[in-house]
N, C-alpha and C positions, 0 to 999 in steps of 0.2 A: 759738558754735561758729565756728571758722575754717576756711573752704573753701579748699583748696589745689588748684592746677591745674597740670599740666605743659604745656609748649609743644607737645608732640606730641599732646595730647588732641584729639579730633574736634571740629571747630568746630561741627558740628550739636548736639553735647551742650551746648556753651557757650551756644547760643543757645536753650536749652529754657527750661522753667518758671523754673528758678532764675535765669537770666540776666534774664528779664523782670521777675521779682518783685523782684529785689535791685538791678538796674542799669538800671531804666527801659527806654526804647525802645532796641533794639540793631539798627542797620541796618548794611549793608555799603556803602560808597561806593567806587566805581571811581575812583581818582585818576588824573587825565589831565593832560598838559601844557596850557599856556595856549592853544595852537592846536588843542586838541582831540584830538591824537594819544594813544592809549592803549597805546603799545608798551611803557611802562614802568609798567604799571598796579600801583598799590599799594592794597590793599583796606583800608579802615578801618572799624572798629567805632564806633558813635556812642552816647555816653551822654547823655541829655538829661532825665533825671529821669522824665518821663512824656510819653506822647503827648498826653494830655488836658490841655491848658493852661487849660481853662476850669473845671476842677473846683475846688471851694472848697478854699481852703488857708489855714491860719494859720501865718505865718512862725515858724520855730523849734520846729515840732511834732516834727521828726526827732530821733532819740536821739543825744545826744552820745557815748554808750557805743560808737557804731559807729565813732568816729574814733580809730583807733589805728594805730601803725606795724606793718607786716607784716614777716616775714623779718628779725627783728633780727639784728645782728652778735654773736653769743653769745661769739666769741673776744674782741671789743673789750670786752663788758661783763665777761668773765672777767678781762682784764687790768686794768680799772678796779677790780675788786673785790678780787683776790687780790695784784696785783703793785704797783700804783701807790701810792706813798707808803711802800713797805716796801723793805727791802734786798733786791735781787734782781739777777740776772746777765743780761747781754745778749751774745749772740755773733753774729758774721757769718762766712760761709763761702761756698764755691762747690761745687755738686754735681758729679756725674760728667758731666752734660750742660752744664756751664760756666755754669748759671744760679746766681745768687746766692741764699742764703737768710738768714733772720734768726730767732734763737732767743732766747726769754725763759725763764728758770728762776727758781723761787722755792721755798724750803723753808718750809712753813707747818706749824702745829700743833705746834711744837717745845716742849719743857718742859712737857710735859703728860702726863696718864695715858693718853691715846689715842695711837695709833701716828702719828708725824709722816709727812708725805709731800711728795714733790716735785710741783710743778705746772709744766708747760712748755707753751709755745705756740710752734708752728713756722709762720713765714711763708714761702710759696714761691709761685712763679709759677702753680702748678697749684691753689693754694688754701691754706686754713689748717687746721692740726690742732691739737687740744689733748689733753693726756694727764695722767693722775696715776699716780705711781709710788710704790711703798713706800720708806721711808727705813730703812737699817740703821745702827746706831752703829758697827758694827765694819768696815763695807765702804763706802768712799766711792764714790758713784755718778759715773761719769765722763759728760761731755757726749756722747762717742761712743756710750756705752751708751743715753743718753736718745734720741738720733738714730736708733740701731739699733731701739729699740722703736716708732719712728715709720716704720720701714721705709726708713731711709737708712743705708747702710752704706759707700757709695763716695763719695769727694769728689775734686775737682780740688784744692781748698785746704781744709784742715781748719778747724774752727771756731776763730775767735780772739776774745778777749774785748773789749767795748767798755766804757770806764770814763767815758764822758761823761754827767753828770747830765741834760742836756737831752734825752737820748734819750727820756724819758718823755713828752715833749710830742707831741701829735698826736690826730686824730679822724677820723671818717668824713666825707668831703666830697662835696658835689654842686654841679654848676653847671647853671643853668636859664637858658634864653633868654627875653627879654621883648621882644615885638615890638609896636610901637605902629601901629595901623591906623586911618586916618581913615574916616569913613563914605562908602561908595561905592567904595573902593579894592579892585581885583579881582586885581592881580598883586603878587608879591613886590617887584618893582623899585619900584612906587609905595610900598609899606609902608616898605621899607628906606630910601626917600629922604625920609621925614619928618624934617626937621632938628630940629624940637623936638616936644615932647608937648603936652598941654592941662592945664587945672586939675584935671580929674578924674583924668587919667593920674598927674599929680604926687601927688595924694591916695593913689591906689592904690600908687605906689611907697614912700610913707612907711608904708603899712600892711605891705608886704612886709619892710622891713628898715630899716637905717641907712644914711645916705649916707656913704661913707668916701673918703678921698683916697688915691689909688692910690699916689702916690709915697712911698715908705718903708713901705708897708704890710707887716706882718709876719705877718698871718694868712693863711688859705687864699686864694689868688688866682685860682684857676680859669682858669689860662692867660693872665691879663692881666699887662700889663707894669707892674712897680712901681718901675721905675728912671728910665725916659726919657719917660713919657707918651705912648708910641706908640699905646696902645689907649684913649686918653681919660684925662681928669684925675680923675674920680670914678666910683664905682660903687655898687651897692646890695648890702649883705652882712648876714647874720644868723646866729645859732646857734640851732638848734632841736632839743631833745632829744638833745644830744651831737653833732649833725651841723652842721658848717660849710657854709653855703649862699652861693655867690656868684652874682649875677644879671648876665647879660650883656644890658644894656638898650640897645636899638636907638638911642634918642636920645642916649645917653651915650657910645657908640662913635664914633671919628672919622667925621665927614661929609666926603664929597668932591664938590665942585660938577662936576668933570670926569668923574667915573666914575659913569655912571647906575646901574650894578649894585651900587655901595656894597660892593665886595669886602671890604673890611676888616670891615665889619659881619656880611656872610654867613659870613666865615671862622669867626667865633665862634659866632653863633646857629645857622648851619647845621650845626655840629658838636656841638650839644647834643642829647642823646636827648630831652629834654623842653622844649618851648617854650610860654610863656604868650603868647597873642595877645590884646591889649587892643584891642578895637574900639569906636570911637565910634559914636553914633547908635543909635536904636532901631528902625531899618528892617530887618525880618527878610529883605527880598527880596535885600539885598546881603550876606547873611550869609557867614561865612568858611567855605571849604572847604580840606582839606589840599592838594588838587591846585593851589592858588595858590602853594604854597611848593615850590621845586625843591631837595629835599634827600634824600639817600640815607641820611642818618644819623637825622634826627628821626622817632621812632616814636609820640610823644604830643603832641598839641596841646590845651592848655587854653584854651578861648575864654572870655574874661571880658568882660561888658558891665556898665556902671554906669548906674542909672537915677536921675537926679537928682531926679525928682518924689517918690519915696518913700525916697531915700537908700539903695538896695539894690543888690547885686550878683547877677548871674545867671552861672551856670557851665554850660559844655557841654565834654565831653571826647571827643576823637577819638583812638582807639588802633589802630595797624597790626594787622592781624587775627592776626599771629603772637604778640602779647603776650598772656600769659595774663590772666585776669580779675583785677583788683586792687580793693581797697577804698579808702576807704569808698564805699558806694553813694550816689549823689546822692539828695537829698531831692526830693519831688514836689510842685510844680515845684521846680527848682534855684535857689531865690531866697533870699538871705540878707540880713536887715536888721541883725543883729548883726555888726559888722565884725571884731571879735576871733574870733568863731566862724567866720567866713568865712575869716579868715587861717589859723587852725588847721586847717580842713578842707581848704583849698587846699594848704597846705604838705604835710600828710600825704598827700594824694592824689598830688601830684608825686613825693614821695620813694618811695612805694609803687609808682608807675608805673615810675620808673627802675629800682627793684630788680627788678620784674616783667620788664622789658625785658631786663635782663642775664641772665635765665634762658633767653632765646630762642637757638636755635642760631647765629643770626647773630652774636650777641655773645659766644659762648663763647670764641672765639679772641681777640676785642678785649679782653675782661676779663682773659684771660691775659697779653696784651701790656701792658696797663696796670698790672697788678700787678707783672710783671717790671720795668717801668720805675721804678716806685715804690721796689722793694727795691734796684735797681741805684743809683739816685740816693742812697738812704739809705746804702748801702755806701760809695759814692764820697765822700759828705760826711764819713763817720766814719773813712775809712782813715787820714788824717793822726793822728788821735787815737790809733791803734794804737801808733805809734812815740814820740809826744810824751809820753803819760802812763802807759805800761806801767810797772808797779812791780816787775815781776819777783818778785812775791810768792808766785806760784802757777803751776803748769803749767796749760794750758788744759784737761787732761784731768780735773782734779778740780773738783767743784763745792763751793763754800763750805768748804774745809778751814781749819785754823788758818793764820793768816798769820805770817811770820817776825817776831820782835820788832822788828827794825831798821826795818821798814816799818809797824809797827802803828799808830803815832800818825797818820802820813800817811793810812793806810787808814781809820782811824776818822773822821778829818776829812772824807775823801771820802764815806764812808757817811753821814756826819750831813748833808752838803750834798745828797746824793742823795735821803735821806728828806725833807729839809726842802722841797726843790723839788716832789717828789711829792705830799706832803701839802698844800702850798699850792695845787697844781693841782687836787687832789681837793676841797678845801673851797671853792675858787672855783667848780668846776663844780657842786657840789651846791647852793650857796647861789644860783647863777644859775638853777638848775632845769634844768640840762642834762646831768645825770649820765646816761651811757649805760646804767647799771644800772636806770634808771626807765623804765618804758614809759607813764608818766602824761603827759598833754598838757601842755606848758608853756605858761604864759600870758605876756602882755606885762608884767604887773605883778609883777616879781620882788622881792618884799620879802625881806629876810633872815628866816629861820625865827623869829628871836627878837624881831622887831618886832611889836608888837600893833597891831591895827587897830580903831579904836572904830567900833561899830555904831550905838549911840545913847547919848548923854552924859546924857541927862536922864530915864531910865526910873524912874518913882516907886515900882515894886513890887520886893519880893523874889522872885527867880526860882527855881523848883524844878527845872525841866529845860527843854531847848529843842532844836530841830533845824532845820536849813535846809531851805527849800522854795523851790527856784529861787533868785532873788536875795533872797528874803525870809526872815523867821525866825518860826517858831512857838514860842511862849513859854507855859510853864505857870506860873500864880501861884497860891499857896496860898489866897489870899483873893478872887481875881477871875476864876478859870476859866482859859481859854486865849485868847491874842490872837495876831494875825498882824501883824508889824512890817515896814514897807517899808524897803528898805535905803537909799533916798534921803532918808528922814526928811521927805518932802514931804507924806505922807498920814498921818492919824492912825491909832493901831493899831486893828485891826478885831477885834471880839470874835467867836470861833469857837464856844467852849463857855462856857456861864455858870457861875457858882460852885457849881451843884449837883453838878458833877463835879469832884473833886479829882484831877488827873493828877500821878502821882509819876515816871512814866517814859515816854518816847515815841521812837519811830523813824519817820522819813519815808523810804519806799523809792519815789523817783520812776519808776525803770524799771518797777516792778511795780504803780504806781498804788495804793500801800498807806500807811496811817497805822496804826501799832500804838501802843496806849497801855495803861499799868497805872493804873487809877483807883480812888479811895476807899481806905477803911482797913480794917484788921482782917478780919473775916469777910465784909464786904461788898466787899472788893477783888476785882477781876476784870481779865481782859485784854479789850480792845475792839479790833475791826479795822474800818477805814473805807477806802472808796475815796476817794482824793484828788479825783478828777474830779467825784464827787458832792458832796463838801464845797465844792469851788470853784463848782460850779453853783448850789448853795443860796446861796452868799454873793453871787454875782453877780445871780441871779434874784430871790430872795425876801429877801435879807438876813436869813436865818434864823440865830438864835443857838441852837444845840443845848443842850438840858438833859438831865438824867438820863433823863427819860421818853422822849425822842427816841432814846435809844441802846440800847433793849432788844434790837433786832434785831441789834445789832453785838457782843453779848457772846460770848465763847467759854465755853460753859457749864461745862466741867469744870475752869475755872480759878478758881473760887470760893475766896477766902481766899488767893490768890497774893500773896506779899510781895516777889517778885523775879523777873525774867525776862531772858533773853538771846537774841539772834538771831545766826545765823552772818553774818559780814561778807564772807566770801570766796564771794559767791553763785555756785553752780554751777547745776545744773538745777533745784533745789528750794530753797525757804526752809525753814529749820529754826527752831524756837522751843523753848526749854527754860523751863518755868515752875516756880518753887519754891513749894510750899504746905507751910510748915513743913519737916519733914524729907524731904518727897516731891518728886521731880523728875518733871515731866510732859513727855514729848517729843512735839511737835506738828510736823507738816510741812504745806505747802500743795501741793495737787495742781497739776499743770502747768496754768498759766492758760489755755493753748490749749484744754483740755478743759472748763474751768470757767467762767472770767469771761465769755468770749464767748458761751458757750452759755447760761448762765443769764440774764445782763443784769440780775441783781438789784442793788439798791442797796447791799445789804450782802455782803461776801465771806465771811461766816461759813461758809457751806456748803463752801467750797473748802479748808477746813482739816480734817485728819484726826489723830486720836490714835494714836500708835505704840505707846508703852509707858510703864510707870511704873518709876522707880529710887528705892529707899529709901537715905537716908543716916543717919548716926549723929547728926548735928547739923544745924540749919537754916543754909543757906550765906548768907554776907554779901555775897559777890562771886562772879559767874559769868562765864564766857566759853566760847563753843563753838569747837572747834579742828578744822578739817577735815583728815582723813588724806589721805595722797596717793593712795590709790585710792578712797576713799569707800566701800569694801566692808568693813564691820565694823571699820574703824580711825578712825572719827570719835571725838572725845573731848569731854568737858565738863570744864573747870578750875572747881573750887569753892574758896572760901576760908572756913574757919570756925576756931574756937579759935585755935591759933598756927600753922596750917599751910595751905598750898596743895596740894590733891590732884588728880590727874587720874582722871576716871571714864569707863570705856569705855561708849560709848552703846549698844552691842548687848548686852554681857554684864553691865553694872552694876559690873564689878570696878573697885576703887579702887587707885591708886599713889600713894605719897608723892612730891610733886614738890619742895617747899621748906619747910623749917621756920624759923619766925621766932624767933630768940633775943632776946625782949625781954620785960619784965614785962607791958607793955600794947601790944596791936596795934590800930592803927586801919587796917583794910583800906580801900584806896581804889579800886582797879580791877585787873582782869586783862584784858590786850589781847592778841589774837592777831595776830601778825605773820608774813607769809610772805615768803621769799627763796629764789628759784630752786626753787620748788615745796616747800621744806621748811617745816614749821611751827615758830614760836618763840613764847614767850610773854613779855610784859612784866608782871611782877608788881610792883604798886604798893601799898606799905603805909608807914605813918608818913611819914618824909621821903624814903624810898628807892623807886627803881624798879630792879628787878633783872630782866635779860634772861636767859631760859633757853631753850635749843633743845630742841625735843621730837622726838627721832628715832624714827620707827617701827622696831620690831624683832620679828622672828618674828611677822608678821601683826598681831596686835591689841595686843602688849604693847609700850609704849613704853620706850625706853632712857633712863633718867633718871640721868645722872651728870655730874660736872663736865666742862667742854668748854672749849676756848680761846675759843669764840665767846660764852661767858658774860661779862657784864659788869654793872656797876651805876653809877648816878649818883644824886645827892642834890638835893633842892630846899632853897632857904633857908627857905621856909615850908612848913608842912604843907598840901598841896593838898586842897580839898574833893572834886574830881573831876579825872580826867584822861581825855581822850577822843581818838579818832582823828577829825581834821577832814580831809576830802577837799578839798585845795586846790590851787593851781597848782604847789606844790612836790610834789605827791603826798602821802603820808602824813606829817602833821605832828602832833606832840603838843601839846595845848592844855591849859593849867592854868586850869581854870574857877574863879574865886573867887566869881562871882555877886554883885558888888557892885551898887550902884544903877545904874550905867552899864553898858553892854554892849560 
C-alpha cells in the first residue's frame, strides 16, 4: 500500500503512529545560524531508523520490496512505450501567454480490427497532459483539434512540425550535492574548504556512479561546464531506472585558496534540493545538523557515515518540515552491510525526496520556471531545423496524411532514420536496465538479457524443479530429495528434505515467509506449505533433514491426488493457489498473515489457508496460470491448457472461454505466464517451439474480451524448451529457458 501525503496536511498527523512505525524517530530540529541566531528558523524532520540503537539487529532483515520509486513520470513512460522507436510527429508552438509548448502525436493500433487511435502528449510550463483520441478514416484529425481537446485554443504562434530524429533523446534528470565533512567540522565553511576527500569517501563515490570527464560530456550535465573546465575537470554520474543523475561533489568542484567561503562550490551544492553529507569518524557528539549549512534551497540532507570495522554504511535523513513523507522507510537501525543494497536504497530515497520536495508550495513556481526554461531551450535548439529540413509535404494542420509522391522517397528515408534512432535508444535503455517503463530496481550488474550466468557447473544430479532463496538456490532432485546450493560454490550443498519426499513443483515466497511444494506421485501427491524461517532455524540449529514423517503437519488436506498447482504472481492483499486434482480445480487463499501467522506462532502455516470453491473442467489441465483482474472483484481468471487449446476460466463463476486454439497434430504444452503492463493483464502462451503473447481485456465485468489485437505477437525458440519461467532479476521480468542439464 502506497501512502500519499499532500504538503498542506497537518504536521501532527504526519507525526502520528504511521510516522513512528514506518519512518523511525521523527524529531523537529530548529535550524539556526552558526552564531546561534534563529531568525531564519527552518524546522527539520529527522529519520534515524529507530531511537533504540541497542536493540538486536541482523543487517539485511529489512524488506527489499519497500525500495521503489514513488510518483513515477507517467507521461515519460507513455512516450517510451508508445512513441519511441515508432513513426510519430513532434510540434512546437507558443501559447496565448507567449509560453512555448511541445506536442508529440502518434497514431497507433492501425491496420487492425479494433479502432485505431491517436495518442498525444503536451508538455507545457504548467505541467504535462496526455490524451487518447479516436481515429476516423474519413476525417483527418488536425493538430489544432488535438490541442483544443487539451483546452488550448489560442496561440501566439501556431504549432509547427519538427523533423529532427534526435528529438527522441532525453530522460528525467536529477542533480544531487555531495559534501565531504571531516570529523569535528561544525561549519559549512570548514566542510567546503576540504581540498581532497579520503579513502573511504573515494570508495563511496565509486559506489554512487562513474567518474566522467566533463570536457566534451554529451549526457546530462547538471549545470556543470562541459567546455572550459570552469566547474572542475571530472564529476560523478550514473543512470538509474531511466533517470540521469549528476552529483556535485565538493572535492571535485574548483578549490580556491583565497576564498574561504568557496563560493564556486556553494553555488552548485547550495542550489541542490538534496545533498548527501559524507561525515568521517564515528564520534556521535560532533554529528551533523542542518543548521551548519546556510542554504535557502536545500530541503533534504542525507547523512552518510562509513564504519571501516564492519565495512557498513549508516544513513540518517533530515527533511525540511514542509516536505511530505517519502519512502523507503529506513531500516532499524539504518545500517547497511550490502553495499549494492545501500546504493539502491540511497538513490531511491534521494529521487523520492526530490520529487516529494517539488510538491511543496515553495517549489510550485520554481518547477514551472524550470519546465518553462527546458521547453524554451528545446524550441530554440530546434528552430533552425524548421527552415532547414521542412519538406513542404504537408500543412501543419494535418496529422499523418499521405505525402506527395515527389517527397515520398525523402520522407521514407527520414522516417526510417527516425525509427532506427528511436529503436536503438529503446533497446539500449532496456538492455541497460534503465527503461522508464520499469519500476523494478536496477542493479549494478547489467548483463544483456540473453547472457546466461552459470550458478554451478558441476552439479551431479538431474533437476526436477528449483527456486531462488536469497542468494542461494533450493533444488529438487528425483533421487536425492531437496538441496540448498550456495551461490558462491564455497559451501557444499545442504540437504533440506531427504529422498522420502519427491518434490515436483515449488515456490519460495520470501516476503511471506513461505515455501509451497507439490510432492509425491499419483494418489499420494499433496501440497505442502512450510515457513521458511522454521526451515532455516532447523538447518542452523539441529541440522535436521526433513523426511515424509516430519511433514505431516504441513499437508494441505484437501489437495490429495493433486497433479498440478499454480499461484498468483501479482501478489496483492492475499495469496491465491489453484490446485488441479484430475478434472477438478480447487481454489485456496491464505488469510491475511496479520491475523494468522503472528497470532498462532505455529511451526506450520496450514491453518492460515482456507478453501474457497471447486470448479469442474472437461479434461485434466496440463498447464495453469492465475490472472489477476483489474478490480479483483469477480474478474480474476485461471488460464488452463488441455487437448489443443488454452481456455480462460472465471474464478467466481467457473465459466470457460476459448483463448487460443493450437493448430498442430501434437501439442507439447510448456507454460502459461501472466504478464501485466499498465495494470492490464496479458498471457504468454508457450507450447512446442512457440511463445504467443495475448492481451486479456476485461469486458462487461467478468467476461474477458478475447480477439486479435495489435499487441499480440509471437516468437520461436531454436529448440523446444522443457520449461519457461519468470525470473525476478535486475532487469525486471526476464524469461528463462530452463533446460536442466547437469550444470546450473
